[in-house]
PyMOL Python script that loads the backbone (N, CA, C, O; Angstrom):
from pymol import cmd

cmd.read_pdbstr("""\
ATOM      1  N   UNK A   1      -6.338 -16.439   3.707  1.00  0.00           N
ATOM      2  CA  UNK A   1      -5.765 -15.923   2.482  1.00  0.00           C
ATOM      3  C   UNK A   1      -5.144 -14.543   2.713  1.00  0.00           C
ATOM      4  O   UNK A   1      -4.041 -14.259   2.245  1.00  0.00           O
ATOM      5  N   UNK A   2      -5.873 -13.692   3.443  1.00  0.00           N
ATOM      6  CA  UNK A   2      -5.364 -12.344   3.700  1.00  0.00           C
ATOM      7  C   UNK A   2      -4.103 -12.346   4.531  1.00  0.00           C
ATOM      8  O   UNK A   2      -3.194 -11.550   4.298  1.00  0.00           O
ATOM      9  N   UNK A   3      -4.045 -13.247   5.509  1.00  0.00           N
ATOM     10  CA  UNK A   3      -2.854 -13.331   6.352  1.00  0.00           C
ATOM     11  C   UNK A   3      -1.664 -13.814   5.537  1.00  0.00           C
ATOM     12  O   UNK A   3      -0.544 -13.339   5.725  1.00  0.00           O
ATOM     13  N   UNK A   4      -1.904 -14.759   4.630  1.00  0.00           N
ATOM     14  CA  UNK A   4      -0.819 -15.261   3.788  1.00  0.00           C
ATOM     15  C   UNK A   4      -0.281 -14.200   2.849  1.00  0.00           C
ATOM     16  O   UNK A   4       0.931 -14.088   2.662  1.00  0.00           O
ATOM     17  N   UNK A   5      -1.175 -13.420   2.258  1.00  0.00           N
ATOM     18  CA  UNK A   5      -0.747 -12.354   1.350  1.00  0.00           C
ATOM     19  C   UNK A   5       0.008 -11.279   2.121  1.00  0.00           C
ATOM     20  O   UNK A   5       1.047 -10.798   1.668  1.00  0.00           O
ATOM     21  N   UNK A   6      -0.518 -10.900   3.292  1.00  0.00           N
ATOM     22  CA  UNK A   6       0.147  -9.875   4.085  1.00  0.00           C
ATOM     23  C   UNK A   6       1.515 -10.354   4.549  1.00  0.00           C
ATOM     24  O   UNK A   6       2.477  -9.585   4.565  1.00  0.00           O
ATOM     25  N   UNK A   7       1.599 -11.614   4.921  1.00  0.00           N
ATOM     26  CA  UNK A   7       2.876 -12.165   5.353  1.00  0.00           C
ATOM     27  C   UNK A   7       3.882 -12.166   4.206  1.00  0.00           C
ATOM     28  O   UNK A   7       5.057 -11.856   4.402  1.00  0.00           O
ATOM     29  N   UNK A   8       3.416 -12.514   3.014  1.00  0.00           N
ATOM     30  CA  UNK A   8       4.311 -12.552   1.861  1.00  0.00           C
ATOM     31  C   UNK A   8       4.763 -11.155   1.463  1.00  0.00           C
ATOM     32  O   UNK A   8       5.929 -10.956   1.123  1.00  0.00           O
ATOM     33  N   UNK A   9       3.845 -10.177   1.503  1.00  0.00           N
ATOM     34  CA  UNK A   9       4.225  -8.825   1.100  1.00  0.00           C
ATOM     35  C   UNK A   9       5.130  -8.153   2.120  1.00  0.00           C
ATOM     36  O   UNK A   9       5.822  -7.192   1.782  1.00  0.00           O
ATOM     37  N   UNK A  10       5.142  -8.629   3.346  1.00  0.00           N
ATOM     38  CA  UNK A  10       6.059  -8.070   4.339  1.00  0.00           C
ATOM     39  C   UNK A  10       7.395  -8.785   4.341  1.00  0.00           C
ATOM     40  O   UNK A  10       8.438  -8.142   4.454  1.00  0.00           O
ATOM     41  N   UNK A  11       7.382 -10.100   4.218  1.00  0.00           N
ATOM     42  CA  UNK A  11       8.613 -10.860   4.373  1.00  0.00           C
ATOM     43  C   UNK A  11       9.452 -10.933   3.111  1.00  0.00           C
ATOM     44  O   UNK A  11      10.678 -11.018   3.189  1.00  0.00           O
ATOM     45  N   UNK A  12       8.821 -10.903   1.963  1.00  0.00           N
ATOM     46  CA  UNK A  12       9.585 -10.969   0.716  1.00  0.00           C
ATOM     47  C   UNK A  12      10.536  -9.787   0.566  1.00  0.00           C
ATOM     48  O   UNK A  12      11.702  -9.995   0.233  1.00  0.00           O
ATOM     49  N   UNK A  13      10.078  -8.534   0.800  1.00  0.00           N
ATOM     50  CA  UNK A  13      11.039  -7.424   0.737  1.00  0.00           C
ATOM     51  C   UNK A  13      12.119  -7.493   1.815  1.00  0.00           C
ATOM     52  O   UNK A  13      13.251  -7.065   1.589  1.00  0.00           O
ATOM     53  N   UNK A  14      11.770  -8.035   2.994  1.00  0.00           N
ATOM     54  CA  UNK A  14      12.783  -8.147   4.045  1.00  0.00           C
ATOM     55  C   UNK A  14      13.852  -9.174   3.683  1.00  0.00           C
ATOM     56  O   UNK A  14      14.988  -9.075   4.147  1.00  0.00           O
ATOM     57  N   UNK A  15      13.498 -10.155   2.860  1.00  0.00           N
ATOM     58  CA  UNK A  15      14.486 -11.140   2.422  1.00  0.00           C
ATOM     59  C   UNK A  15      15.255 -10.647   1.198  1.00  0.00           C
ATOM     60  O   UNK A  15      16.470 -10.825   1.114  1.00  0.00           O
ATOM     61  N   UNK A  16      14.551 -10.028   0.252  1.00  0.00           N
ATOM     62  CA  UNK A  16      15.185  -9.623  -1.006  1.00  0.00           C
ATOM     63  C   UNK A  16      15.981  -8.327  -0.865  1.00  0.00           C
ATOM     64  O   UNK A  16      16.961  -8.127  -1.584  1.00  0.00           O
ATOM     65  N   UNK A  17      15.581  -7.451   0.041  1.00  0.00           N
ATOM     66  CA  UNK A  17      16.256  -6.159   0.184  1.00  0.00           C
ATOM     67  C   UNK A  17      17.729  -6.258   0.541  1.00  0.00           C
ATOM     68  O   UNK A  17      18.559  -5.681  -0.162  1.00  0.00           O
ATOM     69  N   UNK A  18      18.088  -6.969   1.611  1.00  0.00           N
ATOM     70  CA  UNK A  18      19.504  -7.077   1.942  1.00  0.00           C
ATOM     71  C   UNK A  18      20.315  -7.815   0.881  1.00  0.00           C
ATOM     72  O   UNK A  18      21.474  -7.476   0.642  1.00  0.00           O
ATOM     73  N   UNK A  19      19.718  -8.815   0.248  1.00  0.00           N
ATOM     74  CA  UNK A  19      20.436  -9.522  -0.811  1.00  0.00           C
ATOM     75  C   UNK A  19      20.702  -8.609  -2.002  1.00  0.00           C
ATOM     76  O   UNK A  19      21.804  -8.596  -2.550  1.00  0.00           O
ATOM     77  N   UNK A  20      19.688  -7.850  -2.397  1.00  0.00           N
ATOM     78  CA  UNK A  20      19.862  -6.925  -3.514  1.00  0.00           C
ATOM     79  C   UNK A  20      20.828  -5.809  -3.152  1.00  0.00           C
ATOM     80  O   UNK A  20      21.691  -5.450  -3.953  1.00  0.00           O
ATOM     81  N   UNK A  21      20.690  -5.258  -1.955  1.00  0.00           N
ATOM     82  CA  UNK A  21      21.605  -4.201  -1.517  1.00  0.00           C
ATOM     83  C   UNK A  21      23.040  -4.687  -1.425  1.00  0.00           C
ATOM     84  O   UNK A  21      23.964  -3.986  -1.837  1.00  0.00           O
ATOM     85  N   UNK A  22      23.230  -5.887  -0.886  1.00  0.00           N
ATOM     86  CA  UNK A  22      24.583  -6.450  -0.823  1.00  0.00           C
ATOM     87  C   UNK A  22      25.172  -6.688  -2.193  1.00  0.00           C
ATOM     88  O   UNK A  22      26.356  -6.440  -2.421  1.00  0.00           O
ATOM     89  N   UNK A  23      24.337  -7.174  -3.118  1.00  0.00           N
ATOM     90  CA  UNK A  23      24.825  -7.396  -4.481  1.00  0.00           C
ATOM     91  C   UNK A  23      25.201  -6.067  -5.137  1.00  0.00           C
ATOM     92  O   UNK A  23      26.233  -5.980  -5.802  1.00  0.00           O
ATOM     93  N   UNK A  24      24.371  -5.025  -4.957  1.00  0.00           N
ATOM     94  CA  UNK A  24      24.686  -3.719  -5.548  1.00  0.00           C
ATOM     95  C   UNK A  24      25.965  -3.138  -4.958  1.00  0.00           C
ATOM     96  O   UNK A  24      26.771  -2.563  -5.690  1.00  0.00           O
ATOM     97  N   UNK A  25      26.166  -3.276  -3.656  1.00  0.00           N
ATOM     98  CA  UNK A  25      27.385  -2.762  -3.025  1.00  0.00           C
ATOM     99  C   UNK A  25      28.602  -3.545  -3.497  1.00  0.00           C
ATOM    100  O   UNK A  25      29.660  -2.967  -3.747  1.00  0.00           O
ATOM    101  N   UNK A  26      28.451  -4.861  -3.620  1.00  0.00           N
ATOM    102  CA  UNK A  26      29.573  -5.676  -4.098  1.00  0.00           C
ATOM    103  C   UNK A  26      29.904  -5.361  -5.550  1.00  0.00           C
ATOM    104  O   UNK A  26      31.075  -5.285  -5.921  1.00  0.00           O
ATOM    105  N   UNK A  27      28.893  -5.180  -6.355  1.00  0.00           N
ATOM    106  CA  UNK A  27      29.088  -4.969  -7.796  1.00  0.00           C
ATOM    107  C   UNK A  27      29.592  -3.568  -8.114  1.00  0.00           C
ATOM    108  O   UNK A  27      30.498  -3.415  -8.933  1.00  0.00           O
ATOM    109  N   UNK A  28      29.016  -2.530  -7.477  1.00  0.00           N
ATOM    110  CA  UNK A  28      29.305  -1.146  -7.851  1.00  0.00           C
ATOM    111  C   UNK A  28      30.075  -0.359  -6.790  1.00  0.00           C
ATOM    112  O   UNK A  28      30.340   0.826  -6.992  1.00  0.00           O
ATOM    113  N   UNK A  29      30.432  -0.966  -5.693  1.00  0.00           N
ATOM    114  CA  UNK A  29      31.145  -0.253  -4.643  1.00  0.00           C
ATOM    115  C   UNK A  29      30.180   0.363  -3.649  1.00  0.00           C
ATOM    116  O   UNK A  29      28.970   0.412  -3.872  1.00  0.00           O
ATOM    117  N   UNK A  30      30.749   0.835  -2.537  1.00  0.00           N
ATOM    118  CA  UNK A  30      29.915   1.323  -1.442  1.00  0.00           C
ATOM    119  C   UNK A  30      29.091   2.543  -1.859  1.00  0.00           C
ATOM    120  O   UNK A  30      27.875   2.548  -1.669  1.00  0.00           O
ATOM    121  N   UNK A  31      29.716   3.564  -2.417  1.00  0.00           N
ATOM    122  CA  UNK A  31      29.009   4.808  -2.746  1.00  0.00           C
ATOM    123  C   UNK A  31      27.964   4.601  -3.842  1.00  0.00           C
ATOM    124  O   UNK A  31      26.790   4.921  -3.657  1.00  0.00           O
ATOM    125  N   UNK A  32      28.393   4.071  -4.970  1.00  0.00           N
ATOM    126  CA  UNK A  32      27.465   3.901  -6.087  1.00  0.00           C
ATOM    127  C   UNK A  32      26.425   2.812  -5.799  1.00  0.00           C
ATOM    128  O   UNK A  32      25.286   2.930  -6.250  1.00  0.00           O
ATOM    129  N   UNK A  33      26.778   1.779  -5.077  1.00  0.00           N
ATOM    130  CA  UNK A  33      25.826   0.727  -4.750  1.00  0.00           C
ATOM    131  C   UNK A  33      24.687   1.238  -3.886  1.00  0.00           C
ATOM    132  O   UNK A  33      23.527   0.891  -4.109  1.00  0.00           O
ATOM    133  N   UNK A  34      25.019   2.068  -2.894  1.00  0.00           N
ATOM    134  CA  UNK A  34      23.983   2.649  -2.039  1.00  0.00           C
ATOM    135  C   UNK A  34      23.126   3.630  -2.834  1.00  0.00           C
ATOM    136  O   UNK A  34      21.915   3.710  -2.631  1.00  0.00           O
ATOM    137  N   UNK A  35      23.756   4.372  -3.737  1.00  0.00           N
ATOM    138  CA  UNK A  35      22.987   5.293  -4.574  1.00  0.00           C
ATOM    139  C   UNK A  35      22.016   4.536  -5.477  1.00  0.00           C
ATOM    140  O   UNK A  35      20.864   4.946  -5.619  1.00  0.00           O
ATOM    141  N   UNK A  36      22.463   3.441  -6.089  1.00  0.00           N
ATOM    142  CA  UNK A  36      21.578   2.644  -6.940  1.00  0.00           C
ATOM    143  C   UNK A  36      20.462   2.002  -6.126  1.00  0.00           C
ATOM    144  O   UNK A  36      19.330   1.899  -6.601  1.00  0.00           O
ATOM    145  N   UNK A  37      20.766   1.572  -4.916  1.00  0.00           N
ATOM    146  CA  UNK A  37      19.726   0.994  -4.055  1.00  0.00           C
ATOM    147  C   UNK A  37      18.691   2.055  -3.687  1.00  0.00           C
ATOM    148  O   UNK A  37      17.492   1.776  -3.689  1.00  0.00           O
ATOM    149  N   UNK A  38      19.140   3.260  -3.373  1.00  0.00           N
ATOM    150  CA  UNK A  38      18.211   4.349  -3.061  1.00  0.00           C
ATOM    151  C   UNK A  38      17.362   4.700  -4.279  1.00  0.00           C
ATOM    152  O   UNK A  38      16.158   4.921  -4.153  1.00  0.00           O
ATOM    153  N   UNK A  39      17.972   4.752  -5.439  1.00  0.00           N
ATOM    154  CA  UNK A  39      17.227   5.022  -6.665  1.00  0.00           C
ATOM    155  C   UNK A  39      16.184   3.926  -6.921  1.00  0.00           C
ATOM    156  O   UNK A  39      15.061   4.218  -7.332  1.00  0.00           O
ATOM    157  N   UNK A  40      16.558   2.679  -6.679  1.00  0.00           N
ATOM    158  CA  UNK A  40      15.611   1.577  -6.835  1.00  0.00           C
ATOM    159  C   UNK A  40      14.440   1.690  -5.868  1.00  0.00           C
ATOM    160  O   UNK A  40      13.301   1.414  -6.243  1.00  0.00           O
ATOM    161  N   UNK A  41      14.709   2.092  -4.628  1.00  0.00           N
ATOM    162  CA  UNK A  41      13.636   2.283  -3.643  1.00  0.00           C
ATOM    163  C   UNK A  41      12.686   3.387  -4.061  1.00  0.00           C
ATOM    164  O   UNK A  41      11.471   3.257  -3.916  1.00  0.00           O
ATOM    165  N   UNK A  42      13.234   4.467  -4.577  1.00  0.00           N
ATOM    166  CA  UNK A  42      12.395   5.584  -5.022  1.00  0.00           C
ATOM    167  C   UNK A  42      11.526   5.158  -6.201  1.00  0.00           C
ATOM    168  O   UNK A  42      10.342   5.490  -6.248  1.00  0.00           O
ATOM    169  N   UNK A  43      12.101   4.428  -7.150  1.00  0.00           N
ATOM    170  CA  UNK A  43      11.344   3.972  -8.319  1.00  0.00           C
ATOM    171  C   UNK A  43      10.238   3.005  -7.898  1.00  0.00           C
ATOM    172  O   UNK A  43       9.108   3.122  -8.373  1.00  0.00           O
ATOM    173  N   UNK A  44      10.544   2.058  -7.020  1.00  0.00           N
ATOM    174  CA  UNK A  44       9.524   1.110  -6.568  1.00  0.00           C
ATOM    175  C   UNK A  44       8.431   1.805  -5.755  1.00  0.00           C
ATOM    176  O   UNK A  44       7.262   1.436  -5.857  1.00  0.00           O
ATOM    177  N   UNK A  45       8.792   2.796  -4.958  1.00  0.00           N
ATOM    178  CA  UNK A  45       7.787   3.544  -4.197  1.00  0.00           C
ATOM    179  C   UNK A  45       6.865   4.333  -5.125  1.00  0.00           C
ATOM    180  O   UNK A  45       5.654   4.376  -4.908  1.00  0.00           O
ATOM    181  N   UNK A  46       7.429   4.950  -6.145  1.00  0.00           N
ATOM    182  CA  UNK A  46       6.606   5.693  -7.112  1.00  0.00           C
ATOM    183  C   UNK A  46       5.695   4.744  -7.884  1.00  0.00           C
ATOM    184  O   UNK A  46       4.532   5.063  -8.128  1.00  0.00           O
ATOM    185  N   UNK A  47       6.213   3.587  -8.266  1.00  0.00           N
ATOM    186  CA  UNK A  47       5.386   2.602  -8.979  1.00  0.00           C
ATOM    187  C   UNK A  47       4.243   2.107  -8.098  1.00  0.00           C
ATOM    188  O   UNK A  47       3.130   1.907  -8.583  1.00  0.00           O
ATOM    189  N   UNK A  48       4.508   1.908  -6.812  1.00  0.00           N
ATOM    190  CA  UNK A  48       3.470   1.483  -5.884  1.00  0.00           C
ATOM    191  C   UNK A  48       2.402   2.551  -5.730  1.00  0.00           C
ATOM    192  O   UNK A  48       1.211   2.240  -5.726  1.00  0.00           O
ATOM    193  N   UNK A  49       2.811   3.800  -5.604  1.00  0.00           N
ATOM    194  CA  UNK A  49       1.841   4.894  -5.462  1.00  0.00           C
ATOM    195  C   UNK A  49       0.978   5.025  -6.714  1.00  0.00           C
ATOM    196  O   UNK A  49      -0.230   5.239  -6.613  1.00  0.00           O
ATOM    197  N   UNK A  50       1.580   4.900  -7.880  1.00  0.00           N
ATOM    198  CA  UNK A  50       0.821   4.979  -9.135  1.00  0.00           C
ATOM    199  C   UNK A  50      -0.138   3.800  -9.246  1.00  0.00           C
ATOM    200  O   UNK A  50      -1.283   3.974  -9.663  1.00  0.00           O
ATOM    201  N   UNK A  51       0.310   2.613  -8.881  1.00  0.00           N
ATOM    202  CA  UNK A  51      -0.553   1.427  -8.916  1.00  0.00           C
ATOM    203  C   UNK A  51      -1.750   1.605  -7.991  1.00  0.00           C
ATOM    204  O   UNK A  51      -2.878   1.299  -8.376  1.00  0.00           O
ATOM    205  N   UNK A  52      -1.519   2.093  -6.787  1.00  0.00           N
ATOM    206  CA  UNK A  52      -2.621   2.301  -5.842  1.00  0.00           C
ATOM    207  C   UNK A  52      -3.566   3.393  -6.324  1.00  0.00           C
ATOM    208  O   UNK A  52      -4.767   3.329  -6.061  1.00  0.00           O
ATOM    209  N   UNK A  53      -3.048   4.380  -7.015  1.00  0.00           N
ATOM    210  CA  UNK A  53      -3.883   5.459  -7.531  1.00  0.00           C
ATOM    211  C   UNK A  53      -4.896   4.911  -8.535  1.00  0.00           C
ATOM    212  O   UNK A  53      -6.060   5.310  -8.523  1.00  0.00           O
ATOM    213  N   UNK A  54      -4.458   3.998  -9.403  1.00  0.00           N
ATOM    214  CA  UNK A  54      -5.345   3.470 -10.427  1.00  0.00           C
ATOM    215  C   UNK A  54      -6.233   2.337  -9.927  1.00  0.00           C
ATOM    216  O   UNK A  54      -7.287   2.086 -10.511  1.00  0.00           O
ATOM    217  N   UNK A  55      -5.838   1.654  -8.870  1.00  0.00           N
ATOM    218  CA  UNK A  55      -6.607   0.518  -8.371  1.00  0.00           C
ATOM    219  C   UNK A  55      -7.686   0.961  -7.387  1.00  0.00           C
ATOM    220  O   UNK A  55      -8.716   0.296  -7.273  1.00  0.00           O
ATOM    221  N   UNK A  56      -7.478   2.046  -6.686  1.00  0.00           N
ATOM    222  CA  UNK A  56      -8.418   2.488  -5.649  1.00  0.00           C
ATOM    223  C   UNK A  56      -9.777   2.804  -6.266  1.00  0.00           C
ATOM    224  O   UNK A  56      -9.873   3.399  -7.339  1.00  0.00           O
ATOM    225  N   UNK A  57     -10.820   2.390  -5.561  1.00  0.00           N
ATOM    226  CA  UNK A  57     -12.179   2.663  -6.018  1.00  0.00           C
ATOM    227  C   UNK A  57     -12.556   4.095  -5.660  1.00  0.00           C
ATOM    228  O   UNK A  57     -12.226   4.566  -4.571  1.00  0.00           O
ATOM    229  N   UNK A  58     -13.242   4.791  -6.559  1.00  0.00           N
ATOM    230  CA  UNK A  58     -13.669   6.158  -6.224  1.00  0.00           C
ATOM    231  C   UNK A  58     -14.767   6.139  -5.177  1.00  0.00           C
ATOM    232  O   UNK A  58     -15.561   5.202  -5.107  1.00  0.00           O
ATOM    233  N   UNK A  59     -14.802   7.178  -4.372  1.00  0.00           N
ATOM    234  CA  UNK A  59     -15.809   7.276  -3.319  1.00  0.00           C
ATOM    235  C   UNK A  59     -17.180   7.524  -3.932  1.00  0.00           C
ATOM    236  O   UNK A  59     -17.304   8.194  -4.958  1.00  0.00           O
ATOM    237  N   UNK A  60     -18.194   6.982  -3.300  1.00  0.00           N
ATOM    238  CA  UNK A  60     -19.562   7.204  -3.768  1.00  0.00           C
ATOM    239  C   UNK A  60     -20.004   8.615  -3.408  1.00  0.00           C
ATOM    240  O   UNK A  60     -19.588   9.176  -2.394  1.00  0.00           O
ATOM    241  N   UNK A  61     -20.848   9.171  -4.254  1.00  0.00           N
ATOM    242  CA  UNK A  61     -21.340  10.531  -4.015  1.00  0.00           C
ATOM    243  C   UNK A  61     -22.197  10.596  -2.756  1.00  0.00           C
ATOM    244  O   UNK A  61     -22.131  11.578  -2.017  1.00  0.00           O
ATOM    245  N   UNK A  62     -22.999   9.564  -2.504  1.00  0.00           N
ATOM    246  CA  UNK A  62     -23.886   9.595  -1.331  1.00  0.00           C
ATOM    247  C   UNK A  62     -23.078   9.604  -0.040  1.00  0.00           C
ATOM    248  O   UNK A  62     -23.420  10.320   0.901  1.00  0.00           O
ATOM    249  N   UNK A  63     -22.027   8.826   0.009  1.00  0.00           N
ATOM    250  CA  UNK A  63     -21.200   8.788   1.212  1.00  0.00           C
ATOM    251  C   UNK A  63     -20.491  10.120   1.396  1.00  0.00           C
ATOM    252  O   UNK A  63     -20.383  10.615   2.518  1.00  0.00           O
ATOM    253  N   UNK A  64     -20.015  10.694   0.325  1.00  0.00           N
ATOM    254  CA  UNK A  64     -19.316  11.968   0.401  1.00  0.00           C
ATOM    255  C   UNK A  64     -20.270  13.078   0.852  1.00  0.00           C
ATOM    256  O   UNK A  64     -19.890  13.921   1.665  1.00  0.00           O
ATOM    257  N   UNK A  65     -21.511  13.089   0.332  1.00  0.00           N
ATOM    258  CA  UNK A  65     -22.467  14.122   0.719  1.00  0.00           C
ATOM    259  C   UNK A  65     -22.898  13.981   2.173  1.00  0.00           C
ATOM    260  O   UNK A  65     -23.069  14.980   2.872  1.00  0.00           O
ATOM    261  N   UNK A  66     -23.073  12.740   2.632  1.00  0.00           N
ATOM    262  CA  UNK A  66     -23.519  12.559   4.015  1.00  0.00           C
ATOM    263  C   UNK A  66     -22.444  12.941   5.019  1.00  0.00           C
ATOM    264  O   UNK A  66     -22.765  13.416   6.109  1.00  0.00           O
ATOM    265  N   UNK A  67     -21.174  12.744   4.677  1.00  0.00           N
ATOM    266  CA  UNK A  67     -20.119  13.105   5.619  1.00  0.00           C
ATOM    267  C   UNK A  67     -19.764  14.579   5.544  1.00  0.00           C
ATOM    268  O   UNK A  67     -19.250  15.133   6.516  1.00  0.00           O
ATOM    269  N   UNK A  68     -20.023  15.229   4.415  1.00  0.00           N
ATOM    270  CA  UNK A  68     -19.673  16.643   4.317  1.00  0.00           C
ATOM    271  C   UNK A  68     -20.658  17.520   5.087  1.00  0.00           C
ATOM    272  O   UNK A  68     -20.287  18.607   5.531  1.00  0.00           O
ATOM    273  N   UNK A  69     -21.901  17.077   5.254  1.00  0.00           N
ATOM    274  CA  UNK A  69     -22.879  17.867   5.985  1.00  0.00           C
ATOM    275  C   UNK A  69     -22.699  17.750   7.492  1.00  0.00           C
ATOM    276  O   UNK A  69     -23.020  18.684   8.227  1.00  0.00           O
ATOM    277  N   UNK A  70     -22.195  16.626   7.956  1.00  0.00           N
ATOM    278  CA  UNK A  70     -21.988  16.402   9.384  1.00  0.00           C
ATOM    279  C   UNK A  70     -20.549  16.681   9.758  1.00  0.00           C
ATOM    280  O   UNK A  70     -19.624  16.234   9.080  1.00  0.00           O
ATOM    281  N   UNK A  71     -20.361  17.418  10.835  1.00  0.00           N
ATOM    282  CA  UNK A  71     -18.997  17.638  11.293  1.00  0.00           C
ATOM    283  C   UNK A  71     -18.533  16.493  12.176  1.00  0.00           C
ATOM    284  O   UNK A  71     -17.333  16.298  12.366  1.00  0.00           O
ATOM    285  N   UNK A  72     -19.505  15.712  12.732  1.00  0.00           N
ATOM    286  CA  UNK A  72     -19.168  14.567  13.569  1.00  0.00           C
ATOM    287  C   UNK A  72     -19.415  13.283  12.803  1.00  0.00           C
ATOM    288  O   UNK A  72     -20.389  13.164  12.059  1.00  0.00           O
ATOM    289  N   UNK A  73     -18.537  12.343  12.990  1.00  0.00           N
ATOM    290  CA  UNK A  73     -18.671  11.039  12.350  1.00  0.00           C
ATOM    291  C   UNK A  73     -18.977  10.026  13.435  1.00  0.00           C
ATOM    292  O   UNK A  73     -18.239   9.905  14.413  1.00  0.00           O
ATOM    293  N   UNK A  74     -20.081   9.291  13.254  1.00  0.00           N
ATOM    294  CA  UNK A  74     -20.448   8.288  14.242  1.00  0.00           C
ATOM    295  C   UNK A  74     -19.998   6.916  13.762  1.00  0.00           C
ATOM    296  O   UNK A  74     -19.711   6.726  12.580  1.00  0.00           O
ATOM    297  N   UNK A  75     -19.940   5.972  14.675  1.00  0.00           N
ATOM    298  CA  UNK A  75     -19.544   4.612  14.336  1.00  0.00           C
ATOM    299  C   UNK A  75     -20.561   3.971  13.401  1.00  0.00           C
ATOM    300  O   UNK A  75     -20.198   3.141  12.567  1.00  0.00           O
ATOM    301  N   UNK A  76     -21.834   4.346  13.532  1.00  0.00           N
ATOM    302  CA  UNK A  76     -22.873   3.793  12.669  1.00  0.00           C
ATOM    303  C   UNK A  76     -22.714   4.282  11.230  1.00  0.00           C
ATOM    304  O   UNK A  76     -22.962   3.530  10.287  1.00  0.00           O
ATOM    305  N   UNK A  77     -22.311   5.516  11.064  1.00  0.00           N
ATOM    306  CA  UNK A  77     -22.051   6.034   9.723  1.00  0.00           C
ATOM    307  C   UNK A  77     -20.890   5.330   9.054  1.00  0.00           C
ATOM    308  O   UNK A  77     -20.910   5.080   7.849  1.00  0.00           O
ATOM    309  N   UNK A  78     -19.890   5.018   9.833  1.00  0.00           N
ATOM    310  CA  UNK A  78     -18.734   4.302   9.293  1.00  0.00           C
ATOM    311  C   UNK A  78     -19.129   2.890   8.887  1.00  0.00           C
ATOM    312  O   UNK A  78     -18.755   2.427   7.810  1.00  0.00           O
ATOM    313  N   UNK A  79     -19.887   2.196   9.744  1.00  0.00           N
ATOM    314  CA  UNK A  79     -20.315   0.829   9.433  1.00  0.00           C
ATOM    315  C   UNK A  79     -21.231   0.819   8.216  1.00  0.00           C
ATOM    316  O   UNK A  79     -21.136  -0.084   7.385  1.00  0.00           O
ATOM    317  N   UNK A  80     -22.110   1.801   8.095  1.00  0.00           N
ATOM    318  CA  UNK A  80     -23.005   1.865   6.936  1.00  0.00           C
ATOM    319  C   UNK A  80     -22.263   2.168   5.652  1.00  0.00           C
ATOM    320  O   UNK A  80     -22.773   1.869   4.572  1.00  0.00           O
ATOM    321  N   UNK A  81     -21.088   2.745   5.728  1.00  0.00           N
ATOM    322  CA  UNK A  81     -20.332   3.060   4.515  1.00  0.00           C
ATOM    323  C   UNK A  81     -19.524   1.874   3.993  1.00  0.00           C
ATOM    324  O   UNK A  81     -18.917   1.969   2.926  1.00  0.00           O
ATOM    325  N   UNK A  82     -19.506   0.750   4.731  1.00  0.00           N
ATOM    326  CA  UNK A  82     -18.783  -0.433   4.270  1.00  0.00           C
ATOM    327  C   UNK A  82     -19.411  -0.979   2.997  1.00  0.00           C
ATOM    328  O   UNK A  82     -20.584  -0.733   2.716  1.00  0.00           O
ATOM    329  N   UNK A  83     -18.637  -1.705   2.248  1.00  0.00           N
ATOM    330  CA  UNK A  83     -19.110  -2.326   1.018  1.00  0.00           C
ATOM    331  C   UNK A  83     -20.144  -3.402   1.333  1.00  0.00           C
ATOM    332  O   UNK A  83     -20.020  -4.113   2.331  1.00  0.00           O
ATOM    333  N   UNK A  84     -21.138  -3.519   0.506  1.00  0.00           N
ATOM    334  CA  UNK A  84     -22.204  -4.498   0.705  1.00  0.00           C
ATOM    335  C   UNK A  84     -21.867  -5.850   0.072  1.00  0.00           C
ATOM    336  O   UNK A  84     -22.710  -6.747   0.081  1.00  0.00           O
ATOM    337  N   UNK A  85     -20.673  -6.020  -0.471  1.00  0.00           N
ATOM    338  CA  UNK A  85     -20.298  -7.269  -1.132  1.00  0.00           C
ATOM    339  C   UNK A  85     -20.282  -8.451  -0.170  1.00  0.00           C
ATOM    340  O   UNK A  85     -20.572  -9.573  -0.585  1.00  0.00           O
ATOM    341  N   UNK A  86     -19.962  -8.241   1.068  1.00  0.00           N
ATOM    342  CA  UNK A  86     -19.808  -9.331   2.016  1.00  0.00           C
ATOM    343  C   UNK A  86     -20.928  -9.271   3.047  1.00  0.00           C
ATOM    344  O   UNK A  86     -20.673  -9.053   4.231  1.00  0.00           O
ATOM    345  N   UNK A  87     -22.148  -9.462   2.607  1.00  0.00           N
ATOM    346  CA  UNK A  87     -23.299  -9.352   3.494  1.00  0.00           C
ATOM    347  C   UNK A  87     -23.344 -10.540   4.451  1.00  0.00           C
ATOM    348  O   UNK A  87     -23.656 -10.363   5.629  1.00  0.00           O
ATOM    349  N   UNK A  88     -23.043 -11.726   3.980  1.00  0.00           N
ATOM    350  CA  UNK A  88     -23.136 -12.941   4.791  1.00  0.00           C
ATOM    351  C   UNK A  88     -21.835 -13.293   5.502  1.00  0.00           C
ATOM    352  O   UNK A  88     -21.678 -14.423   5.964  1.00  0.00           O
ATOM    353  N   UNK A  89     -20.915 -12.365   5.597  1.00  0.00           N
ATOM    354  CA  UNK A  89     -19.635 -12.646   6.244  1.00  0.00           C
ATOM    355  C   UNK A  89     -19.755 -12.710   7.749  1.00  0.00           C
ATOM    356  O   UNK A  89     -18.896 -13.314   8.391  1.00  0.00           O
ATOM    357  N   UNK A  90     -20.771 -12.120   8.344  1.00  0.00           N
ATOM    358  CA  UNK A  90     -20.917 -12.083   9.788  1.00  0.00           C
ATOM    359  C   UNK A  90     -21.594 -13.319  10.209  1.00  0.00           C
ATOM    360  O   UNK A  90     -21.831 -13.518  11.400  1.00  0.00           O
TER     361      UNK A  90
END
""", "prot")
cmd.dss("prot")
cmd.show_as("cartoon", "prot")
cmd.util.cbc("prot")
cmd.orient("prot")
């Protein structure tokens, strides 16, 4: 499932981008078409950043306190900070 989603999120923009850019250049001319495409990229990037801001889970206080006291991060600390939702995945 993850590979399919990642493949779709990478390939869909690679297919739609040139088609949309070509349509904008054909419709509005070279200068204005490129400007509209750049504006569209900026708007979509801002929307993505805002979406990720609201979807991201906040860090737990215990994890934050344990890493702030140690200047070194060990591999065991990183593994222990993983989510416990998938206990039987291994």
